[in-house]
C-alpha positions as CSV (number, residue, x, y, z in Angstrom):
1,X,31.8,-74.9,-67.5
2,X,32.5,-76.2,-64.0
3,X,36.2,-76.9,-65.0
4,X,36.6,-73.4,-66.3
5,X,35.0,-71.9,-63.3
6,X,37.3,-74.0,-61.0
7,X,40.4,-72.8,-62.9
8,X,39.2,-69.2,-62.6
9,X,38.7,-69.5,-58.9
10,X,42.0,-71.3,-58.4
11,X,43.8,-68.6,-60.5
12,X,42.1,-65.9,-58.5
13,X,43.2,-67.6,-55.2
14,X,46.8,-67.9,-56.4
15,X,46.7,-64.2,-57.5
16,X,45.4,-63.1,-54.1
17,X,48.0,-65.2,-52.2
18,X,50.8,-63.7,-54.4
19,X,49.5,-60.2,-53.5
20,X,49.2,-61.1,-49.8
21,X,52.9,-62.2,-49.9
22,X,53.8,-58.8,-51.4
23,X,52.0,-56.9,-48.7
24,X,54.4,-55.5,-46.1
25,X,54.3,-56.5,-42.5
26,X,55.1,-53.5,-40.4
27,X,55.4,-54.1,-36.7
28,X,55.3,-51.5,-33.9
29,X,58.6,-49.8,-33.1
30,X,57.2,-47.5,-30.4
31,X,53.7,-46.7,-29.3
32,X,53.0,-44.6,-32.5
33,X,55.8,-45.6,-34.9
34,X,56.4,-48.7,-37.1
35,X,59.2,-50.6,-38.6
36,X,59.4,-53.4,-41.2
37,X,59.5,-57.0,-40.0
38,X,62.8,-58.7,-40.9
39,X,63.0,-59.4,-44.6
40,X,59.7,-57.6,-45.5
41,X,59.4,-55.1,-48.3
42,X,58.0,-51.5,-48.0
43,X,54.5,-50.8,-49.4
44,X,54.0,-49.5,-52.9
45,X,53.3,-45.8,-52.6
46,X,53.3,-42.6,-54.7
47,X,53.6,-38.9,-53.8
48,X,49.8,-38.7,-54.0
49,X,49.6,-40.8,-50.9
50,X,51.4,-38.1,-48.9
51,X,49.9,-35.0,-50.7
52,X,47.8,-34.2,-47.6
53,X,51.1,-32.8,-46.1
54,X,51.1,-30.0,-48.6
55,X,50.8,-26.5,-47.1
56,X,52.1,-24.4,-44.3
57,X,52.1,-25.6,-40.8
58,X,53.0,-24.4,-37.3
59,X,53.2,-26.3,-34.1
60,X,55.2,-27.4,-31.0
61,X,57.9,-30.0,-30.5
62,X,60.8,-30.5,-28.2
63,X,59.6,-27.7,-25.9
64,X,59.8,-25.2,-28.8
65,X,57.8,-23.9,-31.7
66,X,58.2,-24.9,-35.4
67,X,57.2,-23.9,-38.9
68,X,57.0,-26.4,-41.7
69,X,56.1,-26.0,-45.3
70,X,55.5,-28.7,-48.0
71,X,55.3,-27.9,-51.7
72,X,52.9,-29.9,-53.9
73,X,54.2,-32.9,-55.8
74,X,56.0,-31.8,-59.0
75,X,58.8,-33.3,-61.1
76,X,58.7,-36.5,-59.1
77,X,59.3,-35.0,-55.7
78,X,57.9,-32.9,-52.8
79,X,60.2,-30.5,-51.0
80,X,59.7,-29.3,-47.5
81,X,61.4,-26.9,-45.0
82,X,61.3,-27.0,-41.2
83,X,62.5,-24.5,-38.6
84,X,62.5,-25.1,-34.8
85,X,62.8,-22.0,-32.7
86,X,62.1,-20.4,-29.4
87,X,62.2,-16.8,-28.0
88,X,66.0,-16.9,-28.1
89,X,66.2,-17.7,-31.8
90,X,66.5,-20.7,-34.1
91,X,67.5,-24.1,-32.8
92,X,67.9,-25.8,-36.2
93,X,66.6,-26.0,-39.8
94,X,65.8,-28.9,-42.0
95,X,65.5,-29.3,-45.8
96,X,63.3,-32.2,-46.7
97,X,62.9,-34.2,-49.9
98,X,60.2,-36.8,-50.5
99,X,60.4,-38.9,-53.6
100,X,59.6,-42.3,-54.9
101,X,62.4,-44.9,-55.0
102,X,61.8,-48.6,-55.7
103,X,58.0,-48.0,-55.9
104,X,57.8,-46.6,-52.4
105,X,58.3,-43.3,-50.6
106,X,61.6,-42.0,-49.3
107,X,61.9,-39.0,-47.0
108,X,65.3,-37.5,-47.0
109,X,66.3,-34.9,-44.3
110,X,69.3,-32.6,-44.2
111,X,69.8,-30.7,-40.8
112,X,71.4,-27.3,-40.3
113,X,72.4,-25.4,-37.2
114,X,71.2,-21.8,-36.7
115,X,74.2,-20.5,-38.6
116,X,73.3,-22.9,-41.5
117,X,76.2,-25.2,-41.0
118,X,75.2,-28.8,-41.8
119,X,75.0,-31.5,-39.3
120,X,75.5,-34.2,-41.8
121,X,78.6,-34.4,-44.2
122,X,78.2,-32.9,-47.6
123,X,76.8,-36.0,-49.4
124,X,74.9,-37.4,-46.3
125,X,71.4,-37.1,-45.1
126,X,68.9,-39.0,-42.9
127,X,66.7,-41.3,-45.0
128,X,63.3,-42.3,-43.6
129,X,61.8,-45.1,-45.8
130,X,58.1,-45.8,-45.9
131,X,57.2,-48.9,-43.9
132,X,53.4,-48.7,-43.7
133,X,50.6,-46.6,-45.1
134,X,47.0,-46.2,-44.0
135,X,44.2,-43.8,-44.9
136,X,45.3,-40.6,-43.1
137,X,48.7,-41.9,-41.9
138,X,52.1,-42.4,-43.4
139,X,54.6,-44.4,-41.4
140,X,58.3,-44.0,-42.2
141,X,61.0,-45.9,-40.3
142,X,61.1,-43.9,-37.1
143,X,58.7,-41.2,-38.1
144,X,54.9,-41.3,-38.4
145,X,52.4,-38.7,-39.6
146,X,48.8,-39.0,-38.5
147,X,46.2,-36.7,-40.2
148,X,43.6,-35.8,-37.6
149,X,41.7,-33.6,-40.0
150,X,42.5,-31.1,-42.8
151,X,44.0,-28.7,-40.4
152,X,45.8,-30.9,-37.8
153,X,48.5,-33.5,-37.9
154,X,50.2,-35.4,-35.1
155,X,53.7,-36.7,-36.0
156,X,55.9,-38.9,-33.8
157,X,59.6,-39.2,-34.2
158,X,61.9,-41.8,-32.6
159,X,65.2,-40.4,-31.1
160,X,68.1,-42.4,-29.9
161,X,70.2,-41.2,-27.0
162,X,73.0,-43.5,-25.7
163,X,71.2,-46.6,-26.8
164,X,67.9,-45.6,-25.4
165,X,65.0,-44.7,-27.8
166,X,62.2,-42.3,-27.0
167,X,59.2,-41.1,-29.0
168,X,58.5,-37.4,-29.4
169,X,55.3,-35.7,-30.5
170,X,55.1,-32.9,-33.0
171,X,51.6,-31.2,-33.1
172,X,50.9,-29.6,-36.4
173,X,48.2,-26.9,-37.2
174,X,47.7,-25.6,-40.7
175,X,48.6,-22.0,-40.9
176,X,47.8,-21.4,-44.6
């Protein structure tokens, strides 16, 4: 009985160590965003982990206002739309696709000017890969969403300008 118990405890310990090795080690990128450590793997995640984004949102970012809408998960993806605008008109649009690739979340963004000409080439897009997940937070490489409550989200995006990086806040408020 003691021998069997020892083997069970040893097996459990090996199992836990193996799981610990599979856990990702995200490190801070900026004050509110994260990136994976060198050689680390992204966390396992599903669309359900990000379903709290579903709905219609309004807010402020980059000195302007925005509207964003996320559809519920279906057919293995979530689709979102984003519009940044001010009193003079639209600054830009985004079409956003979130899906599961390699057992983790990928957030793909395609940008468009006010006249709907694309920023990226036809087959290109910006791909934010999930690097860390927490209850009420999803951290993609260079983009983090923090759920404050059912009606408020703070998002932080990292922007590069001539080699310098800066973090920008997007304040979300549920509109529907």
